C-alpha positions in Angstrom: 55.2 72.2 -39.3 56.6 69.8 -36.8 54.8 66.4 -36.6 52.9 66.0 -33.3 54.4 62.5 -32.7 57.9 64.0 -33.0 57.1 66.5 -30.3 55.8 63.8 -28.0 59.0 61.8 -28.7 61.2 64.7 -27.7 59.2 65.2 -24.5 59.5 61.5 -23.7 63.3 61.5 -24.2 63.7 64.7 -22.1 61.8 62.9 -19.3 64.3 60.1 -19.6 67.1 62.6 -18.9 68.5 63.1 -22.4 69.7 66.5 -23.4 68.3 68.3 -26.5 71.7 67.9 -28.3 71.6 64.1 -27.7 68.0 63.9 -28.9 68.8 66.0 -32.0 71.8 63.7 -32.8 69.7 60.6 -32.3 66.9 61.9 -34.7 69.4 62.9 -37.3 71.0 59.4 -37.2 67.5 57.9 -37.5 66.9 59.5 -40.8 65.0 62.7 -40.1 65.8 65.7 -42.3 67.9 68.3 -40.6 65.3 71.1 -41.1 62.6 69.1 -39.4 64.8 68.2 -36.4 66.2 71.7 -35.9 62.6 73.1 -36.1 61.4 70.6 -33.5 64.4 71.2 -31.2 64.2 75.0 -31.5 60.7 75.0 -30.0 62.0 73.3 -26.8 65.1 75.5 -26.7 62.8 78.6 -26.9 60.7 77.3 -24.0 63.8 76.7 -21.9 65.1 80.3 -22.6 61.7 81.8 -21.7 61.4 79.9 -18.4 61.6 82.5 -15.6 64.4 82.1 -13.1 63.9 82.2 -9.3 65.4 85.1 -7.4 65.7 85.2 -3.6 63.8 88.2 -2.1 66.1 90.7 -0.4 65.8 92.2 3.0 64.1 89.4 4.9 64.6 89.3 8.6 66.8 86.5 10.0 64.9 83.7 11.7 65.9 81.8 14.8 67.8 78.6 14.3 64.9 76.4 15.6 62.5 78.2 13.3 64.8 77.7 10.4 65.2 74.0 11.2 61.4 73.5 11.4 60.9 75.3 8.0 63.7 73.2 6.5 62.2 69.9 7.7 58.7 70.9 6.7 59.9 71.8 3.2 61.7 68.5 2.8 58.6 66.6 3.8 56.4 68.6 1.4 59.0 68.1 -1.3 59.1 64.3 -0.8 55.3 64.2 -1.0 55.3 66.2 -4.2 58.0 64.0 -5.7 56.2 60.8 -4.8 52.9 62.1 -6.2 54.7 63.1 -9.4 56.3 59.7 -9.7 52.9 58.0 -9.4 51.5 60.3 -12.1 54.5 59.6 -14.3 54.1 55.8 -13.9 50.5 56.1 -14.9 51.2 58.2 -18.0 54.3 56.2 -19.0 52.2 53.5 -20.8 50.3 56.2 -22.8 53.5 58.0 -23.8 55.3 54.8 -24.8 52.2 53.8 -26.9 52.3 57.2 -28.7 56.0 57.1 -29.5 56.4 53.4 -30.1 56.4 53.9 -33.9 59.3 56.4 -33.9 61.6 54.8 -31.3 62.5 52.3 -33.9 62.9 54.1 -37.2 65.1 51.6 -39.0 62.9 50.2 -41.8 64.7 48.2 -44.5 64.7 49.9 -47.9 63.1 46.9 -49.5 60.2 47.2 -47.1 59.8 50.9 -47.8 59.7 50.2 -51.5 57.2 47.4 -51.1 54.8 49.5 -49.0 55.2 52.5 -51.3 54.6 50.4 -54.4 51.5 48.9 -52.9 50.1 52.3 -51.9 50.7 53.7 -55.4 49.2 50.7 -57.2 46.1 50.6 -55.0 46.0 54.5 -54.7 45.6 53.7 -51.0 46.5 56.5 -48.6 46.1 54.3 -45.5 48.8 52.0 -46.9 51.3 54.8 -46.5 50.7 54.8 -42.7 52.7 51.5 -42.6 55.9 53.5 -43.2 57.7 54.6 -40.1 59.4 57.9 -41.0 56.9 60.8 -41.0 58.8 62.2 -44.1 58.3 58.9 -46.0 54.6 58.8 -45.0 54.1 62.3 -46.3 55.9 61.7 -49.6 53.9 58.5 -50.1 50.5 60.3 -49.5 51.5 63.1 -51.8 52.4 60.7 -54.5 49.1 58.9 -54.2 47.2 62.2 -54.5 49.3 63.1 -57.6 48.5 59.7 -59.2 44.8 60.2 -58.6 45.0 63.7 -60.0 46.9 62.6 -63.2 44.8 59.4 -63.7 41.4 61.1 -63.3 42.6 64.5 -64.8 41.1 66.0 -61.7 42.9 69.0 -60.1 40.8 68.8 -56.9 43.2 66.0 -55.7 46.0 68.6 -55.9 44.4 70.5 -53.1 45.2 67.5 -50.8 49.0 67.9 -51.2 51.0 68.8 -48.1 54.4 70.4 -48.7 55.4 70.8 -45.1 58.4 68.5 -45.5 59.3 69.7 -49.0 58.3 68.7 -52.5 59.3 65.6 -54.6 61.5 66.8 -57.4 59.4 65.3 -60.3 56.8 68.0 -59.9 59.2 71.0 -60.1 58.4 71.7 -63.8 60.7 74.7 -64.0 63.3 73.9 -61.4 61.8 76.6 -59.1 62.1 75.4 -55.5 59.8 78.2 -54.3 57.0 77.1 -56.7 53.7 76.4 -55.1 53.4 72.6 -55.2 49.6 72.6 -55.5 49.7 75.0 -58.4 52.3 73.0 -60.1 50.1 69.9 -59.7 47.2 71.7 -61.2 49.3 72.9 -64.1 50.4 69.4 -64.9 46.7 68.2 -64.8 45.9 70.9 -67.3 48.7 69.7 -69.7 47.5 66.1 -69.3 43.8 67.1 -69.9 44.8 68.9 -73.1 46.9 66.0 -74.3 50.1 68.0 -74.2 52.3 65.6 -72.3 55.1 65.9 -74.8 55.2 69.7 -74.3 55.1 69.1 -70.5 58.0 66.6 -70.6 60.1 68.9 -72.8 59.7 71.7 -70.3 60.5 69.3 -67.4 63.6 67.7 -69.0 65.0 71.2 -69.7 64.5 72.2 -66.0 66.2 69.0 -64.8 69.4 69.1 -67.0 71.6 70.4 -64.3 70.3 67.9 -61.7 70.3 64.8 -63.9 74.1 64.2 -64.0 74.9 60.8 -65.6 71.4 60.3 -66.9 70.8 60.8 -70.6 68.2 63.3 -71.9 66.4 60.4 -73.7 66.1 58.5 -70.4 64.8 61.6 -68.6 62.2 62.1 -71.3 61.0 58.5 -71.0 60.9 58.8 -67.3 58.7 61.9 -67.6 56.4 60.3 -70.1 56.1 57.3 -67.9 55.1 59.4 -64.9 52.6 61.6 -66.5 51.1 59.0 -68.8 51.1 56.6 -65.9 52.4 54.0 -68.3 55.2 51.6 -67.3 56.0 50.7 -70.9 58.0 54.0 -71.0 59.9 52.9 -67.9 60.9 49.6 -69.6 62.7 51.6 -72.3 64.9 53.5 -69.8 68.5 52.3 -70.0 69.6 53.7 -66.6 68.6 50.9 -64.2 68.3 53.2 -61.2 66.0 55.5 -63.1 64.0 52.6 -64.5 63.4 51.3 -60.9 62.3 54.7 -59.7 60.0 55.2 -62.7 58.3 51.8 -62.1 57.9 52.6 -58.3 56.5 56.1 -58.8 53.9 55.0 -61.3 52.8 52.0 -59.2 49.9 51.1 -61.5 
């Protein structure tokens, strides 16, 4: 699913005269995932391919030169009127379009700011706080994490129903390393484990599934990371020796 704001941004850039290739390169440089960009661009490429071409009708009788000149001048006058009217409409709508795409024309947000906003959203379990992020992908991941925290904290799987996996799932919830797993169902399974007090069993399964993806991180650190996440307890994070994993653990818990 392509975010509506992204579509508006592409339309806006096309009006400014940029090609689809230039727009695609600009979005990739700004931090969008390749899948989302290609999906958005492909919609506009399909529309361009389906646009019917104009063919001149055959067999028309030749017109006198004066008649041709009159038709030509009339056509030019009509064309100028249409262009002028379109320009006035464009100026009127320009402000609305700029307002809609203002958030994504400047996508560079310092990592420290992203972490600060995300941490605040997690600690307050505040979905609206996630909207302060600029990249749609970051906003979605932030919201998903808040719903997960609410589900784990309250042992309530109904929060899992709020998850949106349109931009992919965050790896910590892939219990069995299955990228095709249903994210909502995985969330519900985790809530079941937590409700039954089987977090150790849950983490053993999770660590086993992450062995190939956790290069350079010890199994002990991965186990502490998992227990911190699903117990929502930062004391586990403090025991992690890998500094990067410790920082990630503290951020993802947020409480």
